C-alpha positions as CSV (number, residue, x, y, z in Angstrom):
1,M,15.4,1.5,-19.2
2,R,12.8,1.4,-21.9
3,P,9.9,3.9,-21.9
4,C,6.9,3.0,-19.8
5,R,3.3,3.1,-20.9
6,A,1.4,5.5,-18.6
7,R,-2.2,6.3,-18.0
8,R,-3.1,9.3,-15.8
9,T,-6.0,9.6,-13.5
10,E,-6.9,12.2,-10.9
11,A,-6.3,10.9,-7.4
12,H,-5.6,12.0,-3.9
13,A,-3.6,10.6,-1.0
14,D,-3.6,11.5,2.7
15,D,-2.9,14.9,4.0
16,P,-0.5,16.5,4.6
17,F,2.3,14.7,2.7
18,Y,0.6,14.3,-0.7
19,K,-1.2,17.6,-0.9
20,G,-0.5,19.2,-4.3
21,K,1.8,16.3,-5.3
22,R,1.9,13.4,-7.7
23,L,2.1,9.7,-6.9
24,T,3.1,7.2,-9.6
25,I,2.0,3.5,-9.2
26,L,4.5,1.3,-11.0
27,I,3.1,-2.1,-12.1
28,N,5.7,-4.7,-12.9
29,F,3.7,-6.5,-15.6
30,A,2.1,-5.5,-18.9
31,P,-1.3,-3.9,-19.4
32,G,-4.2,-6.3,-19.5
33,G,-2.7,-8.9,-17.2
34,P,-3.9,-9.8,-13.7
35,T,-1.5,-7.5,-11.8
36,D,-2.4,-4.6,-14.1
37,I,-6.2,-5.2,-13.9
38,E,-6.1,-5.4,-10.1
39,G,-3.6,-2.6,-9.8
40,R,-5.7,-0.1,-11.8
41,L,-8.8,-0.9,-9.8
42,F,-6.8,-0.4,-6.6
43,A,-5.4,2.9,-7.8
44,K,-8.9,4.2,-8.6
45,H,-10.2,3.4,-5.2
46,L,-7.0,4.6,-3.5
47,V,-8.2,8.0,-4.8
48,Q,-11.7,7.7,-3.5
49,A,-10.8,6.3,0.0
50,T,-8.5,9.1,1.0
51,S,-9.0,12.6,2.3
52,T,-8.5,16.0,0.9
53,A,-5.0,16.1,-0.7
54,Q,-5.4,15.8,-4.4
55,P,-2.2,15.1,-6.4
56,N,-2.4,13.2,-9.7
57,I,-1.9,9.4,-9.8
58,V,0.0,8.2,-12.8
59,I,0.0,4.5,-13.5
60,Q,3.1,3.0,-15.3
61,N,3.6,-0.5,-16.6
62,M,7.2,-1.7,-16.7
63,D,7.2,-5.4,-17.6
64,G,10.0,-7.8,-18.4
65,A,11.9,-10.7,-16.9
66,G,8.9,-12.0,-14.9
67,G,8.5,-8.6,-13.2
68,I,12.1,-8.1,-12.3
69,V,12.7,-5.1,-14.7
70,G,10.1,-2.9,-12.9
71,A,11.2,-4.1,-9.4
72,K,14.9,-3.2,-10.1
73,Y,13.9,0.1,-11.6
74,L,12.1,1.1,-8.4
75,G,15.3,0.6,-6.4
76,E,17.9,1.7,-8.8
77,V,16.5,4.6,-10.8
78,A,13.2,5.8,-9.3
79,P,13.1,8.9,-7.1
80,R,13.2,8.3,-3.3
81,D,11.0,11.2,-2.4
82,G,7.7,9.3,-1.9
83,S,6.4,10.2,-5.4
84,I,6.4,6.5,-6.6
85,A,5.3,3.2,-5.2
86,G,5.5,-0.3,-6.8
87,Y,2.5,-2.6,-7.2
88,F,4.4,-5.9,-7.7
89,T,3.6,-9.6,-8.1
90,G,6.1,-12.4,-7.6
91,T,9.0,-10.2,-6.8
92,A,9.6,-11.5,-3.2
93,F,10.3,-15.1,-4.2
94,M,12.4,-14.2,-7.2
95,Y,14.6,-12.1,-5.0
96,A,14.8,-14.9,-2.4
97,L,15.8,-17.3,-5.2
98,D,18.6,-15.1,-6.4
99,P,19.3,-11.9,-4.4
100,E,22.4,-11.1,-6.5
101,R,20.2,-10.1,-9.4
102,F,19.3,-6.9,-7.5
103,R,22.0,-4.3,-7.5
104,V,20.0,-2.5,-4.7
105,D,19.1,-5.1,-2.1
106,F,15.3,-5.7,-2.2
107,K,15.3,-6.1,1.6
108,T,16.1,-2.4,1.9
109,Y,13.0,-1.3,0.0
110,Q,10.1,0.3,2.0
111,F,7.4,-2.4,2.4
112,V,4.1,-0.7,2.7
113,A,1.5,-3.6,2.4
114,T,1.3,-7.2,1.4
115,Q,-1.4,-9.5,-0.1
116,A,-1.6,-13.3,0.0
117,G,-2.3,-14.9,-3.4
118,T,-2.5,-18.0,-5.4
119,T,-2.5,-19.3,-9.0
120,V,-5.2,-21.3,-10.9
121,H,-3.9,-23.9,-13.4
122,F,-6.1,-24.9,-16.4
123,V,-5.9,-27.1,-19.5
124,R,-7.5,-27.1,-22.9
125,T,-10.3,-29.7,-23.1
126,D,-9.1,-30.9,-26.5
127,V,-5.8,-32.3,-25.1
128,A,-5.8,-36.0,-25.8
129,P,-7.6,-38.2,-24.9
130,G,-10.0,-35.4,-23.8
131,M,-10.1,-33.4,-20.6
132,K,-13.5,-33.5,-18.9
133,E,-12.4,-33.8,-15.2
134,P,-9.3,-32.5,-13.4
135,T,-8.1,-36.0,-12.8
136,D,-8.0,-36.6,-16.6
137,I,-4.7,-34.6,-16.5
138,A,-3.1,-37.8,-15.4
139,K,-3.8,-39.3,-18.9
140,A,-2.8,-36.2,-20.9
141,K,-0.9,-36.8,-24.1
142,D,1.3,-34.1,-25.8
143,L,0.9,-31.7,-22.9
144,I,2.5,-28.3,-23.6
145,V,2.9,-26.2,-20.5
146,G,3.3,-22.4,-21.0
147,G,5.0,-19.9,-18.7
148,L,6.5,-16.5,-18.3
149,S,10.0,-17.2,-17.2
150,V,11.9,-20.2,-15.8
151,D,12.5,-18.5,-12.5
152,T,9.0,-17.3,-11.7
153,P,7.3,-19.1,-8.8
154,K,4.2,-19.7,-11.1
155,D,6.3,-21.6,-13.6
156,L,8.2,-23.5,-10.9
157,R,5.0,-24.6,-9.1
158,L,3.5,-25.7,-12.4
159,R,6.5,-27.8,-13.4
160,L,6.9,-29.3,-10.0
161,G,3.2,-30.3,-10.0
162,M,3.5,-32.1,-13.3
163,D,6.7,-33.8,-12.2
164,M,5.1,-35.0,-9.0
165,L,2.2,-36.4,-10.9
166,G,4.5,-38.1,-13.3
167,I,3.0,-36.4,-16.4
168,P,5.3,-36.0,-19.4
169,F,5.1,-32.5,-20.8
170,K,6.8,-30.0,-23.1
171,Y,7.7,-26.7,-21.6
172,V,7.4,-23.4,-23.5
173,T,8.2,-20.2,-21.5
174,G,9.3,-16.6,-22.1
175,Y,5.8,-15.1,-22.8
176,R,6.1,-11.4,-21.8
177,S,2.7,-11.3,-20.1
178,S,-0.3,-13.4,-19.2
179,P,-2.4,-12.0,-22.1
180,A,0.3,-13.0,-24.6
181,A,0.4,-16.5,-23.1
182,R,-3.4,-16.7,-23.0
183,L,-3.5,-15.9,-26.7
184,A,-1.0,-18.7,-27.3
185,F,-3.3,-21.0,-25.2
186,Q,-6.3,-20.0,-27.4
187,R,-4.3,-20.7,-30.5
188,G,-3.2,-24.1,-29.3
189,E,0.5,-23.3,-29.2
190,I,0.4,-24.2,-25.5
191,N,-2.4,-26.2,-23.8
192,F,-1.7,-25.8,-20.1
193,F,-1.3,-22.4,-18.3
194,S,-1.9,-20.7,-15.0
195,E,-3.2,-17.3,-14.0
196,S,-3.8,-15.5,-10.7
197,P,-7.5,-15.1,-9.6
198,P,-8.3,-11.7,-11.1
199,S,-7.7,-12.7,-14.6
200,Y,-8.9,-16.3,-14.0
201,R,-12.2,-15.1,-12.7
202,G,-12.6,-12.1,-15.0
203,V,-11.3,-13.6,-18.3
204,V,-10.4,-17.3,-18.3
205,D,-13.6,-18.6,-16.6
206,P,-16.1,-16.6,-18.7
207,T,-14.3,-16.9,-22.1
208,L,-12.6,-20.2,-21.9
209,V,-14.1,-22.4,-19.2
210,K,-17.8,-21.5,-19.7
211,T,-17.4,-21.9,-23.4
212,G,-16.0,-25.4,-23.0
213,Q,-12.5,-24.6,-24.3
214,A,-10.7,-25.2,-20.9
215,I,-11.2,-26.7,-17.5
216,P,-9.5,-25.7,-14.2
217,V,-7.2,-28.5,-12.9
218,F,-5.9,-27.2,-9.5
219,Y,-4.9,-24.1,-7.6
220,D,-2.0,-23.6,-5.2
221,A,-3.2,-23.6,-1.6
222,G,-1.8,-21.1,0.9
223,F,0.7,-22.5,3.3
224,D,1.9,-20.8,6.4
225,G,4.8,-23.2,7.1
226,K,2.6,-25.5,9.1
227,E,-0.9,-25.6,7.7
228,F,-2.6,-25.2,4.4
229,F,-5.3,-22.5,4.0
230,V,-7.7,-21.3,1.2
231,P,-6.7,-17.9,0.0
232,D,-9.5,-15.4,-0.2
233,A,-9.1,-15.0,-3.9
234,V,-10.3,-18.6,-4.6
235,K,-12.9,-19.0,-2.0
236,G,-16.1,-20.3,-3.6
237,L,-14.4,-21.7,-6.7
238,P,-15.1,-25.4,-7.3
239,I,-11.4,-26.2,-7.9
240,L,-9.1,-28.7,-6.1
241,T,-5.9,-27.7,-4.5
242,F,-2.8,-29.5,-5.9
243,H,-2.6,-31.9,-2.9
244,E,-6.3,-32.7,-3.3
245,L,-5.8,-33.5,-7.0
246,Y,-2.7,-35.6,-6.2
247,Q,-4.7,-37.6,-3.6
248,K,-7.5,-38.2,-6.1
249,I,-5.0,-39.5,-8.7
250,K,-2.5,-41.2,-6.5
251,G,-4.5,-42.2,-3.4
252,T,-2.1,-40.5,-1.0
253,M,-0.7,-37.2,0.0
254,P,2.3,-35.9,-1.9
255,S,5.7,-36.5,-0.3
256,G,9.4,-36.4,-1.1
257,Q,11.8,-33.7,-2.2
258,F,9.7,-32.1,-4.9
259,W,6.8,-31.8,-2.4
260,E,9.0,-30.1,0.2
261,I,10.3,-27.6,-2.5
262,Y,6.7,-26.9,-3.7
263,K,5.6,-26.2,-0.1
264,A,8.6,-23.9,0.4
265,I,7.6,-21.9,-2.7
266,I,4.0,-21.5,-1.7
267,A,5.0,-20.6,1.9
268,A,7.2,-17.7,0.5
269,D,5.3,-16.5,-2.6
270,G,1.8,-17.2,-1.5
271,I,2.0,-15.2,1.7
272,I,3.1,-12.0,-0.1
273,Q,2.4,-12.7,-3.7
274,R,1.6,-9.0,-4.2
275,L,3.5,-6.2,-2.7
276,I,3.1,-2.4,-2.4
277,V,6.6,-1.1,-1.9
278,M,8.5,2.2,-2.1
279,P,12.2,2.8,-2.9
280,P,14.8,2.5,-0.1
281,G,14.9,5.7,1.9
282,A,11.4,6.9,0.9
283,P,10.1,9.3,3.6
284,Q,8.2,7.6,6.5
285,P,5.3,10.2,6.2
286,A,4.8,9.0,2.6
287,V,4.8,5.3,3.7
288,D,2.4,6.1,6.5
289,A,0.1,8.1,4.2
290,V,-0.2,5.4,1.6
291,R,-0.6,2.7,4.3
292,A,-3.5,4.6,5.9
293,A,-5.1,5.1,2.5
294,I,-4.8,1.3,1.8
295,A,-6.5,0.5,5.1
296,R,-9.5,2.6,4.0
297,V,-9.6,0.9,0.6
298,N,-9.9,-2.4,2.4
299,V,-13.2,-1.3,3.9
300,D,-14.5,0.9,1.1
301,P,-17.9,-0.5,-0.1
302,A,-17.5,0.9,-3.6
303,Y,-14.1,-0.9,-3.9
304,A,-15.7,-4.1,-2.7
305,E,-18.6,-3.8,-5.1
306,E,-16.5,-3.1,-8.1
307,A,-13.9,-5.8,-7.2
308,E,-16.7,-8.4,-6.9
309,K,-18.0,-7.5,-10.3
310,A,-14.5,-7.5,-11.9
311,F,-12.9,-10.5,-10.1
312,G,-15.5,-12.3,-8.0
313,F,-13.6,-11.5,-4.8
314,V,-12.3,-8.5,-2.9
315,P,-8.4,-8.3,-2.6
316,Q,-7.4,-7.4,0.9
317,W,-4.1,-5.8,1.9
318,A,-2.2,-6.2,5.2
319,G,-0.2,-3.2,6.1
320,G,1.2,-2.1,9.5
321,S,4.3,-1.8,11.6
322,D,5.0,-5.6,11.2
323,T,4.9,-5.5,7.4
324,P,8.7,-5.3,7.0
325,R,9.0,-8.3,9.3
326,V,6.5,-10.3,7.3
327,A,8.4,-9.4,4.1
328,E,11.7,-10.3,5.6
329,T,10.4,-13.9,6.3
330,A,9.2,-14.4,2.8
331,L,12.4,-12.9,1.3
332,T,14.4,-15.7,2.7
333,V,14.4,-19.4,1.6
334,R,16.5,-22.2,3.0
335,P,19.9,-22.7,1.2
336,E,19.0,-26.2,0.1
337,V,15.8,-24.9,-1.6
338,R,17.8,-22.3,-3.5
339,T,20.4,-24.9,-4.5
340,F,17.7,-27.4,-5.7
341,L,15.9,-24.8,-7.7
342,A,19.0,-23.4,-9.3
343,D,19.7,-26.9,-10.7
344,Y,16.0,-27.5,-11.5
345,M,15.9,-24.4,-13.7
346,K,18.8,-25.6,-15.7
347,N,17.3,-29.0,-16.4
348,L,14.2,-28.1,-18.5
349,P,11.9,-30.6,-20.1
350,K,12.1,-30.6,-23.9
């Protein structure tokens, strides 16, 4: 494994387990991206919301392969003594898509807490013939969609959306992080990209949307297997869901195989888009201590105030005795979905 970039801050977790110890928070994406921004704020307030034990918290970034490098490291290499926890995005669905890529079964990790999430998709306004309204995407010429990896749920949702709308596009993927792809977007190397709400609200909206360089096109609604819902992270944003955009353009709700696959992705990834996990076999007192600290972060006024300033919303974590069961559900997709997507990832638009 390559070296990790680390930044040390003073922190404390619950007594008695973490008294005099160190806790590493491993973030599976690069510095400056939405997972990193949110993860560092979380770690800061994990410190302030806990009791008297005062170990150090060390934040490490281990990016690569759409977050899989860091996720595999946690299970294969990291110590199992409670001294490290992963702060991951997108890992659950990528495991569900291809469990064999994990030498240590991801289902055996210790699932501490989960967070529902979504992705906001946006386009450059100078895409021909000019993008002024979300529905203008139906007329787009020379659209170049950017992504991180062919197998990330973000890339897959984006491709499926364009295919359902019948919009021709070129697909450029493999950017190591959202900041790298965002820079390519600003340079015009790609002209359609998507980011999760922390970086959309904190970076994209003020620097690209409000300056007239981009407009939001749609976001991925939450889906619990039966009904759609608005994730907390996008409440208040004047942006259409994908199915609302589709209805405005096509006059009807989406349907068919692509739509069923899209719903399967948001049902899995959207429910637990972010995860806090520990390696298999991590001590239960460590899991309990971190879970209790997270519960206090959720209701910490200082955390809420700083999160609102940074992201425009307050990320909330669900963590309890049922967390492993919730994770188990999201870590499994129907065989026909997996088969379809395996073929879909091989047949890339040029």
